[in-house]
C-alpha positions as CSV (number, residue, x, y, z in Angstrom):
1,M,31.1,246.5,124.6
2,Q,34.7,248.6,124.7
3,H,34.4,252.7,125.9
4,A,37.2,255.4,125.5
5,I,37.3,257.6,128.6
6,R,38.3,261.3,127.6
7,P,37.6,264.4,127.7
8,V,34.7,266.4,125.5
9,R,35.6,268.8,122.8
10,A,34.5,272.1,122.7
11,D,32.9,271.5,118.7
12,E,30.7,268.4,120.7
13,W,28.3,270.8,122.0
14,R,25.0,269.5,120.3
15,K,26.3,265.6,121.9
16,V,26.9,267.6,124.9
17,K,23.5,268.9,125.3
18,E,21.9,265.7,124.0
19,L,23.4,263.5,126.5
20,R,22.4,266.0,129.8
21,L,18.7,266.0,128.1
22,A,18.9,262.3,128.2
23,A,20.1,262.5,131.8
24,L,17.3,264.7,132.4
25,A,14.9,262.6,131.3
26,D,15.6,260.0,133.4
27,P,13.3,258.9,136.0
28,A,16.2,259.2,138.9
29,A,17.1,262.5,137.4
30,P,15.1,264.9,140.5
31,L,17.3,262.9,142.7
32,A,20.9,263.3,140.9
33,F,20.6,266.9,139.0
34,L,19.6,269.9,140.4
35,D,18.5,270.9,136.9
36,T,15.7,270.1,135.1
37,W,15.0,269.0,131.5
38,E,12.6,271.6,131.2
39,T,14.9,274.2,132.1
40,A,17.8,272.2,130.1
41,S,15.7,272.5,127.1
42,A,15.1,275.8,126.6
43,Q,18.3,277.1,126.9
44,P,19.8,278.5,123.4
45,D,22.6,276.6,121.4
46,S,25.0,279.4,122.7
47,F,24.8,278.0,126.3
48,W,25.6,275.0,125.6
49,Q,28.4,276.1,122.9
50,E,29.6,277.6,126.1
51,R,29.4,274.7,128.2
52,A,31.4,272.4,125.9
53,A,33.9,275.2,125.7
54,G,34.2,275.9,129.1
55,A,34.5,271.8,130.2
56,A,37.2,270.6,127.2
57,Q,39.7,273.1,128.6
58,G,40.4,275.0,131.1
59,D,41.8,274.1,134.2
60,S,38.4,274.7,136.6
61,V,35.7,272.1,135.3
62,R,36.8,269.1,132.8
63,Q,33.7,266.6,131.4
64,F,34.2,263.0,130.7
65,V,32.3,261.1,128.4
66,A,32.4,257.3,127.7
67,E,32.5,257.1,123.7
68,G,32.0,253.7,122.1
69,P,33.1,252.6,118.6
70,D,30.7,253.7,116.7
71,G,31.2,257.2,118.5
72,A,28.0,257.0,120.6
73,W,28.3,258.3,124.0
74,A,26.7,256.3,126.9
75,G,27.8,258.2,129.9
76,T,29.4,261.4,131.5
77,V,30.8,262.6,134.7
78,A,32.4,266.3,135.3
79,V,34.7,268.0,137.6
80,L,34.7,271.3,139.0
81,V,38.2,272.5,140.8
82,E,37.4,274.4,144.0
83,A,40.3,276.4,144.9
84,G,40.9,276.8,149.0
85,G,40.4,280.7,149.7
86,A,37.0,280.9,146.9
87,D,33.6,280.1,147.1
88,D,32.2,277.0,145.6
89,I,28.7,276.5,143.8
90,F,27.0,277.1,146.6
91,G,28.7,280.3,147.8
92,T,30.7,278.5,150.5
93,R,33.9,279.5,151.1
94,V,36.1,276.6,150.5
95,D,39.1,276.1,153.1
96,T,41.7,273.5,150.8
97,S,41.4,273.2,147.3
98,Q,39.4,270.3,146.3
99,G,37.6,268.6,143.5
100,H,34.1,268.3,143.0
101,L,32.6,265.3,141.1
102,V,28.8,266.0,139.3
103,G,26.7,264.9,136.6
104,V,27.5,261.4,136.7
105,F,25.2,259.3,134.5
106,V,25.6,256.2,132.3
107,R,22.5,255.4,129.7
108,P,20.6,252.7,131.0
109,E,21.5,250.5,128.3
110,C,25.1,250.6,129.7
111,R,24.6,250.2,133.4
112,G,26.2,247.5,135.1
113,T,29.0,247.0,132.7
114,G,31.4,249.1,134.8
115,L,31.1,251.8,132.8
116,T,30.3,254.1,135.4
117,E,33.6,253.6,137.3
118,L,36.1,253.9,134.3
119,L,34.4,257.5,134.1
120,V,34.8,258.3,137.9
121,A,38.3,256.4,138.0
122,G,39.3,259.0,134.4
123,A,37.9,262.1,136.4
124,L,39.7,261.3,139.4
125,E,43.2,260.7,137.3
126,W,42.5,264.2,135.7
127,A,41.7,265.6,139.4
128,W,44.5,264.1,140.9
129,S,46.9,264.9,137.9
130,L,46.2,269.0,138.7
131,E,49.1,270.7,139.5
132,E,48.3,273.9,140.6
133,P,45.9,273.8,142.3
134,R,46.9,270.7,144.1
135,L,43.5,269.0,145.1
136,N,43.4,267.5,148.5
137,R,40.1,265.3,147.9
138,V,37.8,265.0,145.8
139,R,33.9,265.5,147.2
140,L,29.9,264.8,145.7
141,F,26.6,265.5,146.7
142,V,24.4,262.4,146.8
143,H,20.8,262.4,147.5
144,E,19.7,260.9,151.0
145,D,16.9,258.9,149.0
146,N,19.3,257.9,146.2
147,A,20.7,254.7,148.2
148,R,21.9,252.9,144.6
149,A,24.2,255.8,144.4
150,Q,25.8,256.4,147.7
151,G,26.5,251.8,147.4
152,F,28.1,252.8,143.9
153,Y,30.7,255.6,145.8
154,R,31.3,253.7,148.8
155,K,32.8,250.8,146.5
156,A,34.6,253.5,144.8
157,G,36.0,254.7,148.0
158,F,34.3,257.5,148.8
159,V,33.2,257.9,152.5
160,A,30.4,260.1,154.2
161,T,31.8,263.0,155.5
162,G,28.6,264.0,157.9
163,V,28.2,267.6,156.1
164,T,24.5,267.7,154.5
165,A,22.7,269.9,152.5
166,L,19.0,271.1,151.2
167,L,19.8,271.4,147.7
168,T,17.1,270.0,145.6
169,G,14.5,271.6,147.5
170,D,12.2,268.4,148.4
171,G,13.0,269.2,152.0
172,R,15.2,266.1,151.9
173,H,19.2,266.2,152.4
174,D,22.2,265.4,149.8
175,L,24.9,263.9,151.7
176,E,28.8,265.1,151.1
177,M,31.3,262.0,150.5
178,E,35.3,262.5,149.7
179,I,37.7,260.6,148.5
180,G,41.6,261.6,149.8
181,R,44.2,262.5,147.6
182,P,45.9,258.3,146.8
């Protein structure tokens, strides 16, 4: 199964929406995402159009997909750019420019094929290619009960920073992991 890893295009908002809803319908979604299927599915088309347009261009966010030869999307990941001196998505001041990996999802039938590794590698390649701002690290948050994801990120080179956050509202912590610029 050959997949191309590429950025989304603005006109692909319907596919962005479908893949996001598939991710939020996954049984692991409560541990992996800060959004719910109910909230996302209630969004109007204009929300998805804006989301796709923002993720397709600019230097503040980029969404990548794994596209099969038949045009079907098997997975996705996004990188948010958090500039040094600005607030991150949680309202916390960022000291140094960094990327923030979010929205990692691979359809169940494609898991274990190396696709997640390709998606993360593509996202990191883009993050490290930025010249302004130049990113010093890429971070992510992973739920403390999501051992499978933690293991994957460690294998990909991410290390725990010791920072934790209460993000999912279940009283459990999310662990920050990072990878430094090569």
